[in-house]
C-alpha positions as CSV (number, residue, x, y, z in Angstrom):
1,M,170.1,0.1,-31.9
2,D,170.1,-3.5,-30.7
3,I,167.1,-4.5,-28.5
4,P,168.4,-6.2,-25.2
5,L,167.7,-9.9,-25.0
6,F,165.9,-9.4,-21.7
7,F,163.2,-7.3,-23.5
8,L,163.0,-9.8,-26.3
9,S,162.4,-12.6,-23.7
10,I,159.5,-10.6,-22.1
11,K,158.0,-10.0,-25.5
12,A,158.2,-13.8,-26.3
13,M,156.6,-14.6,-22.9
14,Q,153.7,-12.3,-23.6
15,T,152.9,-14.1,-26.9
16,L,152.8,-17.6,-25.4
17,P,149.3,-19.2,-25.6
18,N,147.4,-20.3,-22.5
19,L,148.9,-23.6,-21.3
20,I,145.3,-25.0,-20.7
21,W,144.5,-24.4,-24.4
22,I,147.7,-26.1,-25.4
23,R,146.9,-29.2,-23.3
24,S,143.4,-29.4,-24.8
25,F,144.9,-29.1,-28.3
26,E,147.5,-31.8,-27.7
27,A,145.0,-34.2,-26.1
28,A,142.4,-33.7,-28.9
29,S,145.1,-34.2,-31.6
30,R,146.3,-37.4,-30.0
31,L,142.9,-38.9,-29.2
32,G,141.1,-37.5,-32.3
33,S,138.1,-36.4,-30.3
34,F,137.0,-33.5,-28.2
35,T,135.0,-35.8,-26.0
36,A,137.8,-38.2,-25.4
37,A,140.2,-35.3,-24.7
38,G,137.7,-33.9,-22.2
39,Q,137.4,-37.2,-20.4
40,E,141.2,-37.4,-20.1
41,L,141.5,-33.8,-18.8
42,G,138.4,-33.8,-16.6
43,L,136.7,-31.3,-18.8
44,T,133.5,-31.2,-20.9
45,Q,133.6,-31.6,-24.6
46,A,132.4,-28.0,-25.0
47,A,135.3,-26.7,-22.8
48,V,137.9,-28.5,-25.0
49,S,136.3,-27.1,-28.1
50,N,136.3,-23.6,-26.7
51,H,140.0,-23.9,-25.6
52,I,141.0,-24.9,-29.1
53,S,138.9,-22.1,-30.7
54,S,140.6,-19.6,-28.4
55,L,144.0,-21.0,-29.3
56,E,143.2,-20.7,-33.0
57,S,142.0,-17.1,-32.5
58,Q,145.2,-16.1,-30.8
59,L,147.4,-17.8,-33.4
60,G,145.4,-16.5,-36.3
61,H,145.4,-20.0,-37.9
62,Q,142.9,-22.9,-38.0
63,L,144.5,-25.9,-36.4
64,M,141.6,-28.5,-36.7
65,E,138.9,-29.5,-39.1
66,R,135.7,-30.4,-37.2
67,T,133.5,-33.2,-38.5
68,T,130.6,-35.0,-36.8
69,R,132.6,-38.0,-35.8
70,K,136.2,-36.8,-35.3
71,V,138.6,-33.9,-35.7
72,D,141.5,-33.8,-38.2
73,L,144.5,-31.6,-38.1
74,T,145.0,-28.9,-40.7
75,A,148.4,-28.3,-42.2
76,S,149.0,-25.7,-39.6
77,G,147.9,-28.0,-36.8
78,K,150.3,-30.8,-38.1
79,A,153.2,-28.3,-38.2
80,Y,152.4,-27.0,-34.7
81,L,151.8,-30.3,-32.9
82,P,155.4,-31.6,-32.7
83,A,156.6,-28.4,-31.0
84,V,153.7,-28.5,-28.6
85,R,154.4,-32.1,-27.6
86,K,158.1,-31.5,-27.1
87,A,157.3,-28.4,-25.0
88,L,154.9,-30.4,-22.8
89,Q,157.4,-33.3,-22.5
90,D,160.2,-31.0,-21.5
91,L,158.1,-29.4,-18.9
92,A,157.0,-32.7,-17.5
93,G,160.5,-34.0,-17.5
94,S,161.9,-30.9,-15.7
95,T,159.1,-31.0,-13.1
96,E,159.7,-34.7,-12.4
97,G,163.5,-34.3,-12.2
98,L,163.3,-31.3,-9.8
99,F,160.3,-32.1,-7.7
100,G,159.7,-35.8,-8.2
101,N,156.7,-38.0,-8.6
102,R,154.2,-37.0,-5.9
103,T,151.9,-40.1,-6.4
104,P,150.6,-41.8,-3.2
105,G,153.0,-44.7,-3.7
106,S,156.2,-42.5,-4.0
107,V,158.5,-41.5,-1.1
108,T,161.2,-38.9,-1.4
109,I,164.1,-39.2,1.0
110,R,166.8,-36.5,1.4
111,A,170.0,-37.1,3.2
112,P,173.6,-35.8,3.3
113,I,175.5,-37.0,0.3
114,S,177.8,-39.3,2.3
115,E,174.8,-40.9,4.0
116,S,172.9,-41.2,0.7
117,V,175.8,-43.0,-1.1
118,L,177.5,-44.9,1.8
119,I,174.5,-45.9,4.0
120,I,171.1,-45.6,2.5
121,A,171.7,-46.6,-1.2
122,P,173.4,-49.9,-0.4
123,A,170.5,-50.9,1.8
124,L,167.7,-49.8,-0.6
125,P,167.6,-53.2,-2.5
126,G,166.6,-54.9,0.7
127,L,163.7,-52.5,1.2
128,Q,162.6,-52.8,-2.3
129,L,162.7,-56.6,-2.0
130,D,160.4,-56.4,1.0
131,H,158.2,-53.8,-0.5
132,P,158.4,-54.1,-4.3
133,G,155.7,-51.5,-4.9
134,L,157.7,-48.7,-3.4
135,D,158.7,-45.8,-5.6
136,I,161.8,-44.3,-3.9
137,R,163.5,-41.0,-4.8
138,L,166.8,-40.5,-3.0
139,L,168.1,-37.0,-3.0
140,S,171.5,-35.8,-1.7
141,A,171.8,-32.6,0.3
142,I,175.2,-30.9,-0.1
143,W,174.8,-28.4,2.7
144,A,173.6,-29.2,6.2
145,D,171.4,-26.2,6.6
146,T,169.4,-26.8,3.4
147,V,165.8,-25.7,3.8
148,L,163.4,-28.6,4.4
149,E,161.2,-28.4,1.3
150,T,157.6,-29.4,1.1
151,G,158.4,-31.9,-1.6
152,I,160.6,-34.0,0.8
153,D,158.8,-36.8,2.6
154,L,161.7,-37.9,4.9
155,E,164.8,-36.0,5.8
156,I,167.9,-37.4,7.5
157,R,170.6,-35.1,8.8
158,L,173.9,-35.4,10.7
159,G,174.3,-32.8,13.4
160,T,173.7,-31.8,17.0
161,G,169.9,-32.0,16.8
162,Y,168.8,-28.4,16.4
163,W,167.5,-26.9,13.2
164,P,165.1,-23.9,13.3
165,N,161.4,-24.6,12.7
166,M,162.0,-28.4,12.7
167,R,161.5,-31.2,15.1
168,S,164.4,-33.6,15.3
169,E,164.4,-37.3,16.3
170,A,167.7,-38.8,17.3
171,L,168.4,-42.1,15.5
172,G,171.1,-43.5,17.7
173,T,174.7,-42.8,18.8
174,E,177.4,-42.8,16.2
175,F,181.0,-43.9,16.8
176,V,184.1,-43.1,14.7
177,V,186.9,-45.5,13.7
178,P,190.0,-45.2,11.5
179,V,189.9,-46.8,8.0
180,C,192.7,-47.2,5.4
181,H,193.7,-49.2,2.3
182,P,194.7,-52.8,3.2
183,E,198.3,-52.0,2.1
184,F,198.6,-49.5,4.8
185,T,198.2,-52.1,7.6
186,K,201.6,-53.5,6.7
187,K,203.1,-50.4,8.3
188,L,200.5,-50.0,11.1
189,K,201.6,-52.3,13.8
190,K,200.4,-50.3,16.8
191,P,198.1,-47.2,17.2
192,S,201.0,-44.9,17.8
193,D,202.1,-45.6,14.2
194,L,199.3,-43.4,13.1
195,I,201.3,-40.4,14.2
196,E,203.7,-40.8,11.3
197,K,201.0,-41.5,8.7
198,K,199.1,-39.0,6.5
199,R,195.8,-38.3,8.2
200,I,192.7,-37.3,6.2
201,H,190.7,-34.5,7.9
202,T,187.0,-33.9,7.3
203,L,185.6,-30.5,7.8
204,G,183.0,-30.4,10.5
205,F,184.8,-33.2,12.5
206,D,187.9,-31.1,13.2
207,D,188.3,-32.5,16.8
208,H,188.0,-36.2,15.9
209,W,191.7,-36.9,15.4
210,E,192.6,-35.1,18.5
211,R,190.1,-37.0,20.6
212,Y,191.1,-40.3,19.0
213,F,194.7,-39.9,20.1
214,E,193.5,-38.9,23.6
215,E,191.5,-42.1,23.7
216,L,194.6,-44.0,22.9
217,G,196.5,-42.3,25.7
218,L,198.8,-40.5,23.2
219,D,199.6,-36.8,23.0
220,P,197.8,-35.4,19.9
221,P,200.4,-34.7,17.3
222,S,200.8,-31.5,15.5
223,R,198.8,-31.5,12.3
224,S,200.7,-33.4,9.6
225,A,200.7,-32.9,5.9
226,G,197.7,-34.4,4.4
227,V,194.4,-33.6,2.7
228,T,191.2,-31.9,4.1
229,V,187.9,-32.8,2.5
230,D,184.3,-31.7,3.2
231,T,182.5,-35.0,3.1
232,S,183.0,-38.5,4.5
233,L,182.4,-39.7,0.9
234,A,185.5,-37.9,-0.3
235,A,187.5,-39.1,2.8
236,V,186.5,-42.7,2.0
237,E,187.6,-42.4,-1.6
238,L,190.8,-40.8,-0.7
239,A,191.6,-43.6,1.8
240,A,190.7,-46.2,-0.8
241,A,193.3,-44.5,-3.1
242,Q,196.0,-44.9,-0.5
243,G,195.9,-41.2,0.3
244,G,196.0,-41.6,4.1
245,V,194.0,-42.8,7.1
246,A,190.5,-41.4,7.6
247,L,188.2,-41.3,10.6
248,V,184.7,-42.2,9.5
249,L,181.5,-43.4,11.1
250,E,181.7,-47.0,12.3
251,R,178.6,-48.1,10.4
252,I,180.3,-46.9,7.1
253,A,183.6,-48.5,8.1
254,L,182.0,-51.9,8.8
255,R,180.3,-52.1,5.4
256,L,183.4,-51.1,3.5
257,A,185.5,-53.5,5.5
258,A,183.1,-56.3,4.7
259,T,183.7,-55.6,1.0
260,G,187.5,-55.7,1.5
261,R,187.8,-52.2,0.0
262,L,189.1,-50.7,3.3
263,V,190.2,-52.1,6.6
264,I,189.8,-50.9,10.2
265,P,193.4,-51.2,11.5
266,F,192.5,-50.7,15.2
267,E,189.4,-51.5,17.3
268,T,189.6,-48.3,19.4
269,K,186.6,-46.0,18.6
270,I,185.3,-42.7,20.0
271,P,181.8,-41.2,20.0
272,S,181.1,-38.9,17.1
273,S,180.6,-35.3,17.9
274,Q,177.4,-35.5,15.7
275,S,174.5,-37.9,15.4
276,H,171.9,-38.7,12.8
277,Y,168.4,-37.2,13.1
278,L,165.1,-37.7,11.4
279,L,163.6,-34.2,10.8
280,H,160.0,-33.2,10.7
281,R,158.7,-29.8,9.7
282,E,156.7,-28.0,12.4
283,N,153.0,-28.1,11.8
284,A,153.4,-30.5,8.9
285,G,150.3,-32.2,7.5
286,P,149.5,-35.9,7.8
287,Q,152.1,-38.3,6.5
288,K,151.5,-40.7,3.6
289,P,151.1,-44.3,4.8
290,V,153.8,-45.4,2.5
291,A,156.2,-42.8,4.0
292,R,155.6,-44.3,7.4
293,V,156.8,-47.6,6.1
294,V,160.0,-46.1,4.9
295,E,160.4,-44.0,8.0
296,A,160.3,-47.1,10.1
297,W,162.9,-48.7,7.8
298,L,165.2,-45.6,8.2
299,R,164.9,-45.8,12.0
300,Q,166.0,-49.5,11.9
301,L,168.8,-48.7,9.4
302,F,170.3,-46.0,11.6
303,A,169.6,-47.6,15.0
304,G,172.3,-49.0,17.3
305,D,176.0,-48.9,16.4
306,G,175.6,-49.9,12.8
C-alpha cells in the first residue's frame, strides 16, 4: 500500500535537525573557528561546539575535525555543507521577499496597485535623491480590505475613510477627469461627443460617468458597449491602447498628459467618491524616525489637487 505524501512530509519534518545547530555548523565551517562563529552568532565558543556535537549525534556522522587552532570539515561535513548553505539562503531569500528588510533604515509602504504604479513609483526617485540612504519597499495591495500587517510601516488606501481597528488620516480631496489617446481628440470636439464614444468603466467608481454627464448638464446616456476593469491602472492602459475614454484621478491624468501618452480632452472635473487616506493601526508602537520622513513625503505627494 502506498504511503500518502502527507505522512511522508510529516516524517521528513520530524527528522530535520535543530536550525540553531545548523546555523552554528554553517558559521563554524565558513569561519574555520568555533570562537569566530560564536562572535558572529552572539554565542560562546562552548555553545557553538555543543551545537555541532548535538548535530553530529543526531546525524550519526562526524562533520568536523577539531584541532587546537582550527576546525576542518570531514568528508561528511564537506558533502553536507552545500545543502545547508542553500537551505539557509533559500530561507533568507523567502523571508526577505515576503516580509522585507526590517532594519532601522528600511521603510515598507503599501498602497493600492494603481497608486503604487501611477503615483508613488514615479515620485520615488525624487525622494531617494533627497534621502539617498533610504531603503524603500513598495508593495501593492490588490484588495482594499487587506489586513494592515505588522510588517507594513506606512499604508495608503483609497476609500471613504473607515476601516475597522484603524485610524485614517485624509490626504486631500481627489477629482476625476476624462483621459484618452491623443488620436481620440480628433473626434471629440465638445463634451457631448463622449456620449457616442466607448467609455471605460472602473469597478468601485460606478457613478462617476453618470455624475460627470450631470456636471456637463447632459442627460446620462444608457450604458454603452465598452469594457469594465477593476483598477485605474487597467483603465489607463486600456485608454492608452485606444480602447475608449476613461475617468481617472486628476493627479494621475496630469502626469500622463505631461508625458504625452494620454490627453485630457475637456477641463470639466468632478469630485471623486473616494479619497486617499494614510492608515495607522490602533495602539501601534512608536514609529521609526525614517518612517516619519517618508510619511511626511507621502502627505506632500497626496496633498492638494495633484
